[in-house]
N, CA and C of each residue as an Amber inpcrd file, in Angstrom:
protein
   630
 -11.1160000 -13.0160000 -13.6520000 -11.7160000 -11.8530000 -13.2920000
 -11.1930000 -10.8410000 -13.7290000 -12.1260000  -9.6350000 -13.7650000
 -11.1720000  -7.9790000 -14.1940000 -11.5110000  -7.4930000 -13.4590000
 -10.6450000  -6.2370000 -13.0260000 -10.9060000  -5.5100000 -12.1950000
 -10.5830000  -3.8960000 -12.6020000 -10.5680000  -2.8150000 -11.9000000
 -10.4550000  -1.6630000 -12.6710000 -10.2040000  -0.6390000 -12.0280000
  -9.2630000   0.3220000 -12.7380000  -8.3710000   1.5080000 -12.1510000
  -9.4530000   2.5690000 -12.1000000 -10.1660000   3.0180000 -11.2020000
 -11.1630000   4.0180000 -11.1290000 -10.5110000   5.4260000 -11.0360000
  -9.3990000   5.5630000 -10.1990000  -8.5100000   6.6520000 -10.1350000
  -7.3140000   6.6240000  -9.9100000  -6.5450000   7.8420000 -10.1060000
  -5.0230000   7.7240000 -10.5360000  -4.2370000   9.1280000 -10.2420000
  -3.2440000   9.1270000  -9.3570000  -2.2840000  10.3570000  -9.2890000
  -0.6460000   9.6500000  -9.4080000  -0.0660000  10.7680000  -9.6690000
   1.3130000  10.1470000  -9.9570000   1.9730000  11.4290000  -9.3440000
   3.6520000  11.2960000  -9.1800000   4.1460000  12.3800000  -8.7580000
   5.8400000  11.8750000  -9.3610000   6.4710000  12.9520000 -10.0410000
   7.9160000  12.4880000 -10.6570000   8.5930000  14.1270000 -10.3450000
   9.4540000  14.1400000 -10.0710000  10.4870000  15.2740000  -9.6340000
  10.6860000  15.9880000 -10.7650000  11.2540000  16.9370000 -11.1550000
  11.9460000  17.3620000 -12.3240000  13.1550000  16.7330000 -12.9740000
  13.7810000  16.7100000 -14.1490000  15.1620000  16.4230000 -14.3540000
  16.2430000  17.2640000 -14.0270000  15.8480000  18.6340000 -13.6920000
  16.7380000  19.2730000 -12.8100000  16.8350000  19.6850000 -11.4650000
  15.7320000  18.8430000 -10.6950000  15.9660000  18.5580000  -9.5030000
  15.6400000  17.1880000  -9.2700000  16.1820000  16.0590000  -9.2760000
  15.7360000  14.9510000  -9.0510000  15.4890000  14.3000000  -7.8470000
  15.8680000  15.4150000  -6.7920000  15.8360000  15.1150000  -5.3020000
  14.4790000  15.7280000  -4.9950000  13.5720000  16.5870000  -5.4830000
  12.4470000  17.4530000  -5.3060000  11.5230000  16.4180000  -4.5510000
  10.9500000  17.1690000  -3.4290000   9.8730000  16.2930000  -2.8080000
   8.8990000  17.0280000  -2.6260000   7.4780000  16.6080000  -2.6530000
   6.5020000  17.1100000  -2.3870000   6.4180000  18.0780000  -0.9130000
   6.0730000  19.0680000  -0.9000000   5.8180000  20.0150000   0.5100000
   4.9190000  19.6130000   1.5840000   3.8140000  18.8830000   0.9010000
   2.9880000  18.0470000   1.9450000   2.3670000  19.5110000   2.8210000
   1.6310000  20.3090000   2.6090000   1.5440000  21.2190000   3.3840000
   0.2910000  21.3510000   4.1170000  -0.5890000  20.0160000   3.8850000
  -1.7310000  19.3040000   4.5570000  -1.5890000  18.6390000   5.3650000
   0.1320000  18.0200000   5.7210000   0.4440000  17.3300000   6.8050000
   1.1270000  18.2240000   8.2040000   0.6940000  17.8510000   9.0030000
   1.3220000  18.7030000  10.2490000   2.8030000  19.0030000  10.2980000
   3.4300000  20.0470000  10.4270000   4.5790000  20.3630000  10.1370000
   5.8230000  19.4220000  11.3030000   5.4830000  19.3170000  12.2870000
   6.2050000  18.0390000  12.9030000   6.1680000  16.6780000  12.5370000
   5.2520000  16.3400000  12.2870000   5.0720000  15.0620000  11.4110000
   6.0500000  14.9750000   9.8880000   5.6840000  15.8910000   9.5270000
   6.5720000  15.7660000   7.5240000   7.8720000  16.0400000   8.0820000
   8.5630000  16.7160000   8.8500000   9.6940000  17.2640000   9.0730000
  10.7770000  16.1750000   8.9320000  10.4980000  14.7350000   9.4170000
  11.3050000  13.7770000   9.2730000  11.0770000  13.0850000   8.0800000
  10.0980000  12.9830000   7.2600000  10.1490000  12.2700000   6.2580000
  10.8910000  12.4380000   4.9830000  11.1080000  10.9920000   4.5970000
  11.7700000  11.0600000   3.0420000  11.2580000  11.2700000   1.5580000
  11.9410000  11.2810000   0.9570000  11.3940000  11.5700000  -0.5960000
  10.5040000  10.4440000  -0.9090000  10.5540000   9.2860000  -0.7460000
   9.7750000   8.1450000  -0.7120000   8.5630000   8.0500000  -0.2530000
   8.4510000   8.3380000   0.9320000   7.2300000   8.7540000   1.8070000
   6.9560000   9.5140000   1.5800000   7.4030000  11.1150000   1.4470000
   6.8290000  12.4940000   0.9960000   5.7460000  12.0670000  -0.3390000
   6.6670000  11.1630000  -1.3260000   5.8040000  11.2480000  -2.6250000
   4.5890000  10.1080000  -2.5110000   4.7500000   9.2880000  -1.7150000
   3.7500000   8.0060000  -1.4200000   2.4930000   8.6470000  -0.7210000
   2.5680000   9.8790000   0.3750000   1.5260000  10.4880000   1.0100000
   0.9050000  11.2780000  -0.2620000   1.9100000  12.2080000  -0.8890000
   1.2290000  13.2060000  -1.9910000   0.4120000  12.6380000  -2.9440000
   0.2810000  11.3820000  -3.4640000  -0.2520000  10.5570000  -4.6020000
  -1.1840000   9.9560000  -4.0430000  -1.2850000   9.1650000  -2.8110000
  -2.3840000   8.7370000  -2.4300000  -3.5900000   9.8530000  -1.8770000
  -3.0690000  10.8110000  -1.4940000  -3.5700000  12.1860000  -1.0030000
  -4.7490000  12.6410000  -2.0150000  -3.9400000  12.9120000  -3.4750000
  -4.5250000  13.2730000  -4.5080000  -5.5160000  12.3790000  -5.2220000
  -5.7820000  11.2410000  -4.6810000  -6.7930000  10.2810000  -5.0410000
  -8.0530000  10.6840000  -4.7170000  -7.8820000  11.8390000  -3.4630000
  -9.4780000  12.2220000  -2.8870000  -9.6400000  11.8250000  -1.4280000
 -10.7350000  12.4730000  -0.8780000 -11.0010000  12.0810000   0.4800000
 -11.9010000  10.6680000   0.5780000 -12.2050000  10.4860000  -0.4410000
 -13.3060000   9.2330000  -0.1510000 -12.3790000   7.8910000  -0.1390000
 -11.1830000   7.9750000  -0.2410000 -10.3270000   6.4480000  -0.2050000
  -9.8910000   6.3950000   1.5260000 -10.2150000   7.1370000   2.4090000
  -9.7020000   6.8090000   3.7360000 -10.0360000   5.6310000   4.5110000
 -11.3140000   4.9300000   3.6970000 -11.6170000   3.9960000   4.2350000
 -10.9910000   2.6800000   3.5080000 -10.7330000   2.8650000   2.6360000
  -9.5930000   1.7450000   1.9840000  -8.6820000   1.0210000   2.5740000
  -8.3530000   0.0670000   2.1010000  -7.3350000  -0.5550000   2.5920000
  -5.9910000  -0.3690000   1.3060000  -4.7170000  -0.0960000   1.9710000
  -3.7480000   0.3950000   1.3570000  -2.3850000  -0.5420000   0.7130000
  -2.0460000  -0.8740000  -0.2430000  -1.3240000  -1.5630000  -0.6230000
  -0.1230000  -0.9050000  -1.4980000   1.2130000  -1.0490000  -0.5630000
   2.2020000  -0.1630000  -1.2830000   3.5630000  -1.1910000  -1.7160000
   3.9910000  -0.8400000  -2.9970000   5.2560000  -1.6100000  -3.3730000
   6.4970000  -0.9130000  -3.7510000   7.5920000  -1.0400000  -3.4910000
   8.5700000  -0.4620000  -3.8450000   9.7690000  -1.5230000  -4.3290000
  10.4140000  -0.7460000  -5.0310000  11.8370000  -2.0030000  -5.5970000
  13.0640000  -1.9210000  -4.3710000  13.1090000  -0.5780000  -3.7470000
  14.2780000  -0.3170000  -2.8020000  13.7490000   0.5200000  -1.4750000
  12.4730000   0.8020000  -1.6400000  12.1340000   1.2710000   0.0160000
  13.2970000   2.3070000   0.2860000  13.4220000   2.6920000   1.5520000
  14.1280000   3.7710000   1.6270000  15.2650000   3.5440000   1.8720000
  16.0550000   3.8040000   0.7810000  17.4490000   3.4370000   0.4610000
  18.2910000   4.7540000   0.8260000  17.9670000   5.9050000   0.7120000
  18.7770000   6.8200000   1.1780000  19.0350000   6.9560000   2.8070000
  17.9570000   6.6050000   3.3280000  17.8780000   6.6720000   5.0190000
  18.6810000   5.2460000   5.2560000  18.7130000   4.2930000   4.6220000
  19.3870000   2.7630000   4.6030000  20.5950000   3.0540000   4.7830000
  21.4840000   4.3720000   3.6680000  22.4520000   4.2120000   3.4860000
  22.7760000   4.9940000   4.6410000  22.8940000   6.0630000   5.3570000
  22.8120000   7.0040000   6.1260000  23.2090000   6.1630000   7.4320000
  22.2680000   5.1900000   7.9100000  22.0120000   3.9940000   9.1220000
  23.8630000   3.5140000   8.6070000  24.0500000   2.6790000   7.6830000
  25.0520000   2.2540000   7.3250000  26.3500000   2.7920000   7.3350000
  26.1920000   4.1830000   7.1350000  27.6280000   5.2500000   7.3460000
  27.4040000   5.1080000   8.9130000  26.0440000   5.7340000   9.3900000
  26.6110000   5.7250000  11.4500000  27.4300000   4.0280000  11.6080000
  27.0220000   3.1070000  10.9330000  27.4790000   2.1400000  11.6070000
  28.8390000   2.0780000  11.4900000  29.2810000   2.5210000  10.3660000
  30.3900000   2.1060000   9.8720000  31.8010000   3.2050000  10.6520000
  31.2880000   4.6210000  10.6270000  31.9380000   5.7740000  10.9280000
  31.7210000   5.9860000  12.5590000  30.6380000   5.6310000  13.3680000
  30.6690000   5.7070000  14.4520000  29.8540000   4.5430000  15.3910000
  29.4930000   3.3700000  14.7190000  29.4900000   2.1210000  15.5010000
  28.1440000   2.0270000  15.9080000  27.2290000   3.4130000  15.9160000
  25.8390000   3.4460000  16.2520000  24.9700000   4.0800000  15.6120000
  23.7530000   3.9010000  15.8940000  22.7320000   4.3850000  14.8130000
  21.4810000   5.1430000  15.6940000  21.0830000   6.0800000  15.2420000
  20.3730000   6.9700000  15.8290000  18.8330000   5.7700000  16.2460000
  18.1220000   5.8080000  16.8830000  16.7010000   5.3710000  16.8950000
  15.9290000   6.0600000  15.9050000  15.8870000   7.2580000  16.0140000
  14.8950000   8.0560000  15.0360000  14.8820000   7.5030000  13.6250000
  16.4670000   7.5650000  13.2600000  16.4100000   7.2250000  11.7520000
  16.4740000   5.3130000  11.5160000  16.6650000   4.8310000  12.5360000
  16.2170000   3.1420000  12.5580000  14.7480000   3.1950000  12.5920000
  14.1150000   3.9050000  13.0490000  12.5820000   3.4260000  13.0280000
  12.2640000   4.0050000  12.0140000  12.5600000   4.9110000  11.2050000
  11.8710000   5.3710000  10.0070000  12.6750000   4.7690000   8.6130000
  13.4400000   3.6680000   8.8470000  14.3620000   2.9190000   7.5800000
  13.2780000   1.7200000   7.2360000  12.5830000   1.3260000   7.7750000
  12.0410000  -0.0450000   7.5040000  11.3170000  -0.0030000   6.3440000
  10.9130000  -1.2170000   5.3870000  10.3480000  -0.9890000   4.1860000
   8.9010000  -0.4240000   4.4930000   8.0840000  -0.7790000   5.4430000
   6.9180000  -0.4570000   5.5110000   6.5590000   0.8270000   5.7420000
   7.9680000   2.0630000   5.8050000   7.6260000   3.3140000   6.6940000
   6.6310000   4.2210000   5.5710000   6.7840000   4.1000000   4.0610000
   5.9320000   5.1850000   3.6660000   4.3570000   4.7070000   3.7270000
   3.9480000   3.2140000   3.4110000   2.8050000   3.1340000   3.8920000
   1.8890000   3.4950000   5.1000000   3.0760000   3.1550000   6.4120000
   2.4520000   3.1920000   7.4900000   2.5680000   4.9840000   7.7040000
   3.1910000   5.5590000   7.3980000   3.2900000   6.9310000   7.5780000
   1.8640000   7.6440000   6.6220000   1.6870000   7.0630000   5.3690000
   0.8950000   7.7870000   4.6310000  -0.7270000   7.3690000   5.2770000
  -0.7050000   6.3010000   5.8800000  -1.9730000   5.9750000   6.9180000
  -2.3260000   6.6860000   7.9450000  -0.8780000   7.4230000   8.6600000
  -1.3910000   8.5000000   9.5560000  -1.5560000   9.5540000   9.2440000
  -1.1910000  10.1200000   8.0290000  -1.0130000  11.5250000   7.5880000
  -2.5230000  11.7160000   6.9800000  -3.3610000  10.8700000   6.5580000
  -4.1900000  10.5810000   5.5530000  -5.4030000  10.2790000   6.7460000
  -5.1610000   9.6770000   7.6730000  -6.5500000   9.1200000   8.4690000
  -6.7600000   8.1000000   7.9640000  -5.8920000   7.2190000   6.7080000
  -6.3310000   5.7130000   6.8570000  -6.7400000   4.5500000   7.7690000
  -7.9230000   3.9040000   8.0630000  -7.3350000   3.2650000   9.3740000
  -7.9010000   1.7750000   8.8890000  -8.0020000   1.4990000   7.6500000
  -8.6130000  -0.0560000   7.4080000  -7.1950000  -0.8580000   7.2760000
  -6.2610000  -0.3580000   7.3220000  -4.9100000  -1.3020000   7.1980000
  -3.8930000  -1.2260000   5.9350000  -2.7240000  -1.4000000   6.2310000
  -1.8180000  -1.4420000   4.6310000  -1.2720000  -2.7110000   4.6520000
  -0.4420000  -3.1340000   3.4530000   0.3910000  -4.1420000   3.2820000
   1.5840000  -3.5510000   2.7480000   2.8240000  -3.9250000   3.1050000
   3.8910000  -3.5510000   2.0870000   4.3020000  -4.6650000   1.4720000
   4.2030000  -4.4870000   0.2610000   5.0420000  -5.5880000  -0.8120000
   6.1090000  -5.3110000  -1.4340000   7.0090000  -6.1640000  -1.7630000
   8.4570000  -6.4640000  -2.5330000   8.0260000  -6.9870000  -3.6850000
   8.1410000  -6.4880000  -4.7390000   7.8270000  -7.1790000  -6.0320000
   9.0900000  -8.3300000  -6.3160000   8.4970000  -9.4190000  -6.6610000
   9.5540000 -10.6460000  -6.4160000  10.2510000 -10.6610000  -8.0210000
  11.6500000 -11.2340000  -7.9470000  12.3800000 -10.9560000  -8.8740000
  12.1290000  -9.8710000  -9.7890000  12.0850000  -8.5510000  -9.2040000
  11.9300000  -7.1620000  -9.6740000  10.4710000  -7.2370000 -10.6120000
   9.8030000  -8.0930000 -10.4210000   8.5760000  -8.3870000 -11.1670000
   7.1890000  -7.3450000 -10.9710000   7.2860000  -5.8870000 -11.2030000
   6.4000000  -5.1290000 -11.0310000   4.8470000  -5.4750000 -10.7940000
   4.4740000  -6.4770000 -11.8150000   3.1950000  -7.4060000 -11.7470000
   2.9220000  -8.2710000 -10.8840000   3.8410000  -8.6490000 -10.1480000
   3.4910000  -9.3950000  -8.7330000   3.1280000  -8.3990000  -7.7490000
   3.8760000  -7.6090000  -7.7820000   2.6680000  -6.3480000  -6.4920000
   1.7210000  -6.3350000  -6.7420000   1.5770000  -6.0620000  -8.4620000
   0.0720000  -5.6460000  -8.4930000  -0.8920000  -6.7180000  -8.2850000
  -0.7890000  -7.7320000  -8.9850000  -1.9120000  -8.9620000  -8.2510000
  -1.7040000  -9.2300000  -6.7160000  -0.5530000  -8.8330000  -6.1750000
  -0.6980000  -9.4910000  -4.5720000  -1.7010000  -8.3120000  -4.1230000
  -1.5900000  -7.0860000  -4.6270000  -2.3790000  -6.0200000  -3.8620000
  -4.2660000  -6.4280000  -4.3920000  -3.9310000  -7.0240000  -5.8400000
  -5.2510000  -6.6750000  -6.1290000  -6.1760000  -8.0750000  -5.7570000
  -5.5020000  -9.2530000  -4.7870000  -5.8750000 -10.4740000  -4.7040000
  -6.7460000 -10.0860000  -3.4610000  -7.0630000  -9.1130000  -2.6320000
  -8.4850000  -8.7960000  -2.0460000  -9.5760000  -8.6770000  -2.6870000
  -9.4330000  -8.0850000  -3.8740000 -10.3230000  -7.8230000  -4.9650000
 -10.9560000  -8.9760000  -5.6150000 -10.0850000  -9.7800000  -6.2590000
  -9.9890000 -10.7980000  -7.0840000 -10.7480000 -12.0650000  -6.2420000
 -10.2640000 -12.4460000  -4.6700000 -10.7750000 -13.0170000  -4.2330000
 -12.5090000 -12.9840000  -3.6340000 -12.6120000 -11.7370000  -3.4950000
 -13.8420000 -10.9980000  -3.1010000 -14.0000000 -10.4240000  -1.8040000
 -13.0430000 -10.5020000  -1.3140000 -12.8740000  -9.9490000   0.3780000
 -13.1790000  -8.3670000   0.5390000 -12.5730000  -7.7280000  -0.9090000
 -12.6510000  -6.5060000  -0.6830000 -13.1700000  -5.8110000  -2.2230000
 -14.4640000  -4.6680000  -1.9300000 -14.5090000  -4.3740000  -3.3230000
 -13.6780000  -3.4260000  -3.8570000 -12.8110000  -2.8040000  -3.3130000
 -11.9290000  -1.5450000  -3.7480000 -10.8690000  -1.4770000  -2.9660000
  -9.5700000  -1.3580000  -3.3960000  -8.1450000  -1.1080000  -2.4880000
  -7.6310000   0.0590000  -2.8860000  -6.7060000   0.8210000  -2.1930000
  -5.8950000   1.6810000  -2.7640000  -4.4220000   0.9130000  -3.2500000
  -3.9800000   0.8070000  -4.3870000  -2.5000000   0.4460000  -4.4030000
  -1.4250000   1.9660000  -4.9650000  -0.3380000   1.4950000  -3.8190000
   0.3590000   2.8420000  -4.3300000   2.0770000   2.1290000  -4.6940000
   2.7700000   2.8080000  -5.3560000   3.9830000   2.4380000  -5.9430000
   5.1590000   3.6590000  -5.6350000   6.1580000   3.7060000  -5.1820000
   7.2340000   4.3440000  -4.9390000   8.5580000   4.2990000  -4.5330000
   9.6190000   4.8240000  -5.4630000  10.8580000   4.5530000  -5.6330000
  11.4720000   6.1030000  -5.6660000  12.3570000   6.2960000  -4.2360000
  13.0260000   7.3490000  -4.9640000  14.3370000   7.5530000  -5.4100000
  15.2790000   8.4590000  -5.5480000  16.5760000   9.0670000  -6.0340000
  17.2980000   7.9740000  -5.1830000  18.5550000   7.1920000  -6.5210000
  19.3990000   6.6270000  -5.3960000  20.3880000   7.6290000  -5.2810000
  20.6250000   6.9190000  -4.3650000  22.0500000   7.8790000  -3.8000000
  23.1810000   7.5550000  -4.3570000  24.1630000   8.6650000  -4.7470000
  25.3360000   8.4280000  -6.1750000  26.1480000   7.3460000  -5.4090000
  26.4070000   7.4790000  -3.9440000  27.2030000   6.5290000  -3.5350000
  27.1400000   5.0050000  -3.8760000  25.9770000   4.6760000  -4.7470000
  25.5770000   3.1360000  -5.1010000  25.5090000   2.9880000  -6.6640000
  26.7680000   4.4410000  -7.0130000  26.7280000   4.5270000  -8.5580000
  27.7280000   2.9470000  -8.8910000  28.4450000   2.2200000  -8.5030000
  29.0360000   1.5270000  -9.2240000  28.4820000  -0.0090000  -8.8100000
  27.6240000  -0.2020000  -7.9210000  26.7190000  -1.4450000  -7.7090000
  25.8060000  -1.5770000  -8.7170000  25.5770000  -3.0110000  -8.9470000
  24.7410000  -3.5910000 -10.0180000  23.3940000  -3.0380000  -9.7190000
  22.6650000  -2.7980000 -10.6340000  21.3480000  -1.9890000 -10.3540000
  21.0710000  -0.7510000 -10.3570000  22.4250000  -0.1720000 -10.3770000
  22.3520000   1.2130000 -10.1210000  21.6490000   2.3580000 -11.2950000
  20.5210000   2.9520000 -11.0710000  19.9150000   3.8680000 -12.0580000
  20.0470000   5.0660000 -11.9250000  20.0400000   5.8830000 -13.0240000
  19.9610000   7.4550000 -12.8750000  18.4200000   7.4270000 -13.3780000
  17.5780000   6.9240000 -13.4720000  16.1900000   7.4450000 -13.7290000
  15.3470000   8.1560000 -12.7010000  14.9360000   8.7990000 -13.3280000
  13.9650000   9.7200000 -12.0400000  13.1800000   9.1300000 -11.0660000
  13.1880000   9.4950000  -9.6230000  12.0700000   8.8730000  -8.8290000
  10.6270000   9.0040000  -9.1420000  10.0610000   8.1490000  -8.9540000
   8.7230000   8.0220000  -9.4240000   7.6880000   7.6430000  -8.2770000
   6.3780000   8.2560000  -8.2180000   5.5240000   7.3870000  -7.3190000
   3.8990000   7.6040000  -8.1100000   3.4130000   6.7110000  -7.8150000
   1.9310000   6.7560000  -8.3650000   1.0520000   6.1480000  -7.2880000
  -0.1760000   6.1900000  -7.5270000  -1.0520000   5.6070000  -6.6950000
  -2.3630000   5.4230000  -7.6450000  -3.2240000   4.4390000  -7.1960000
  -4.4700000   4.4800000  -8.0660000  -5.4800000   3.3150000  -6.9200000
  -6.8000000   3.7270000  -7.4770000  -7.7000000   2.5860000  -6.9260000
  -8.3120000   1.6020000  -7.5580000  -8.3920000   0.5220000  -7.6110000
  -8.4830000  -0.7130000  -7.7150000  -9.9850000  -1.1450000  -7.1050000
 -10.7490000  -1.3800000  -8.5040000 -12.0770000  -1.7480000  -7.6530000
 -12.6390000  -3.0180000  -8.9180000 -13.8090000  -3.8090000  -8.0840000
 -14.6520000  -4.7580000  -8.8500000 -15.4130000  -3.9750000  -9.7820000
 -15.8870000  -2.6690000  -9.2100000 -16.9450000  -2.4470000 -10.4060000
 -16.3100000  -1.3150000 -11.2350000 -16.8570000  -1.1680000 -12.2100000
 -16.5950000  -0.3980000 -13.5340000 -17.7270000   1.0020000 -13.0930000
 -16.5530000   2.3290000 -13.3180000 -17.0890000   3.4250000 -12.9660000
 -16.7040000   3.9190000 -14.6510000 -17.3960000   5.1900000 -14.7920000
 -17.2440000   5.9170000 -16.2270000 -15.9310000   6.3640000 -16.2840000
 -15.1680000   5.9590000 -17.5010000 -13.8100000   6.5750000 -17.6080000
 -12.9320000   5.4680000 -16.9330000 -13.1560000   4.1600000 -16.0580000
 -12.3660000   3.2020000 -15.6380000 -11.4150000   3.0730000 -16.4240000
 -10.2270000   2.0420000 -16.3480000  -9.2080000   1.5600000 -16.9510000
  -9.2760000   0.0930000 -16.6920000  -9.8510000  -1.0900000 -17.7590000
 -10.1000000  -2.2080000 -17.6670000  -8.5030000  -2.9400000 -17.1950000
  -8.2270000  -3.9310000 -16.0800000  -7.2180000  -4.6140000 -16.1720000
  -7.6670000  -6.1130000 -16.3250000  -6.6650000  -6.7320000 -16.7630000
  -7.6910000  -8.2980000 -17.1990000  -6.2200000  -9.2540000 -17.2030000
  -6.0800000  -9.4850000 -15.7840000  -4.9310000 -10.5560000 -15.2620000
  -4.9340000 -11.8350000 -16.4410000  -5.5920000 -12.2110000 -17.3970000
  -5.3320000 -13.4650000 -18.1110000  -5.3180000 -12.7020000 -19.6070000
  -4.9560000 -11.1270000 -19.4170000  -4.5970000 -10.7380000 -21.0100000
  -3.1210000 -11.2410000 -20.9810000  -3.0210000 -11.6890000 -22.0910000
  -1.2840000 -12.0090000 -22.1110000  -0.5080000 -10.6020000 -22.5520000
  -1.2170000 -10.1290000 -23.3490000  -0.6680000  -8.4090000 -23.7760000
  -0.4370000  -8.0360000 -22.5460000  -1.3840000  -7.8270000 -21.8140000
  -1.3930000  -6.7730000 -20.0940000  -0.1300000  -7.4880000 -19.4960000
  -0.4120000  -8.6880000 -19.6250000   0.9440000  -9.2920000 -18.6930000
   2.4570000  -9.4250000 -19.2350000   2.4600000  -9.3310000 -20.4940000
   3.4620000  -8.7490000 -21.0200000   4.3310000  -7.2770000 -20.7020000
   3.3320000  -6.7600000 -21.1190000   3.4220000  -5.3510000 -21.2990000
   3.5990000  -4.2160000 -19.8600000   3.2400000  -5.3750000 -18.5150000
   3.1700000  -4.1880000 -17.4290000   4.1990000  -4.7610000 -15.9870000
   5.2020000  -5.2260000 -16.7930000   6.1960000  -5.6400000 -15.9130000
   6.8240000  -4.6780000 -15.0490000   6.7280000  -3.5480000 -15.0000000
   7.7560000  -2.6800000 -14.6600000   6.6540000  -1.3460000 -14.4650000
   6.9360000  -0.6180000 -13.5710000   6.0160000   0.5190000 -13.2170000
   5.9290000   1.4780000 -14.3090000   6.8660000   2.0290000 -15.0510000
   7.0860000   2.4460000 -16.1790000   5.8830000   2.1460000 -17.1620000
   6.0570000   0.6830000 -17.7610000   4.9760000   0.1970000 -18.7870000
   3.2890000  -0.1180000 -17.7830000   3.3300000  -0.1650000 -16.6170000
   2.1260000   0.1340000 -15.9680000   1.5140000   1.7280000 -16.4290000
   2.6420000   2.6530000 -15.9880000   1.6100000   4.1240000 -16.1300000
   1.4810000   4.0850000 -17.7750000   2.1800000   3.9570000 -18.6320000
   2.2030000   3.7500000 -20.2050000   0.7890000   3.3520000 -20.4870000
   0.5820000   2.1010000 -19.8170000  -0.9650000   1.3230000 -20.1140000
  -2.2930000   1.9290000 -19.7060000  -1.9970000   2.7880000 -18.6830000
  -3.0670000   3.8900000 -18.1170000  -3.3000000   4.9950000 -18.7640000
  -2.2510000   5.3320000 -18.9200000  -2.1590000   6.8210000 -20.0400000
  -2.5160000   6.9170000 -21.2030000  -2.4140000   5.6270000 -22.1170000
  -2.8240000   5.0590000 -23.4850000  -4.2480000   4.7990000 -23.1220000
  -5.0700000   4.2580000 -22.0620000  -6.5350000   4.0160000 -22.3160000
  -7.0740000   5.1190000 -21.5270000  -6.5510000   6.0430000 -20.6080000
  -7.4330000   6.7800000 -20.3210000  -6.2940000   8.2310000 -19.4470000
  -5.8820000   8.8460000 -20.6930000  -5.2320000   9.6930000 -20.7050000
  -5.5990000  11.2970000 -19.6640000  -6.6420000  11.3590000 -19.5300000
  -7.5250000  12.2810000 -18.6010000  -7.6300000  11.8330000 -17.0250000
  -7.4540000  10.5820000 -16.8790000  -7.4640000  10.3920000 -15.9930000
  -6.9750000  10.9860000 -14.3220000  -5.8570000  11.2460000 -14.4570000
  -4.8520000  11.8590000 -13.5650000  -5.4840000  13.2850000 -13.1290000
């Protein structure tokens, strides 16, 4: 079965300031002040899809989640043998999608997905499964990974790649300008194993979508 990407939005900081974050001026100040880079980027991308997505379910994928906040918690445990409740409550993997649904009034529910074996495509398929099964006509899919703290520089998997976030609407219905996704297409399967490759796929077929 084929599905379609009907809307798309992305956010990426500049090379000069990889720790840059969206201002989220449309979010309550007391709510946004505690939000991390990954959560802010997720909210910004989903918000930029438009107001008509608030009734859709949200699927969120990330390879590292709240890595910077988790590092703060680890430091607190080592240095003070203590964890601040506020830090802990916002450090879990589902913080970005949960905060997004609160900030944008999305009440249909969300799912947080960790891509198995570092394969981005597995997360995309998991989110699209509700469409492929016929239980939903459209869903929002969001991906985000924030800047990796320099403390992890000597660890396996460390990367200085810029943080990246994007969101899109996946649908069973084809609209003008939509990008087709065919999960039986071997070329698509081989060339969308990373978020960057998926972005390249979308931009090649619909450069004006964003």
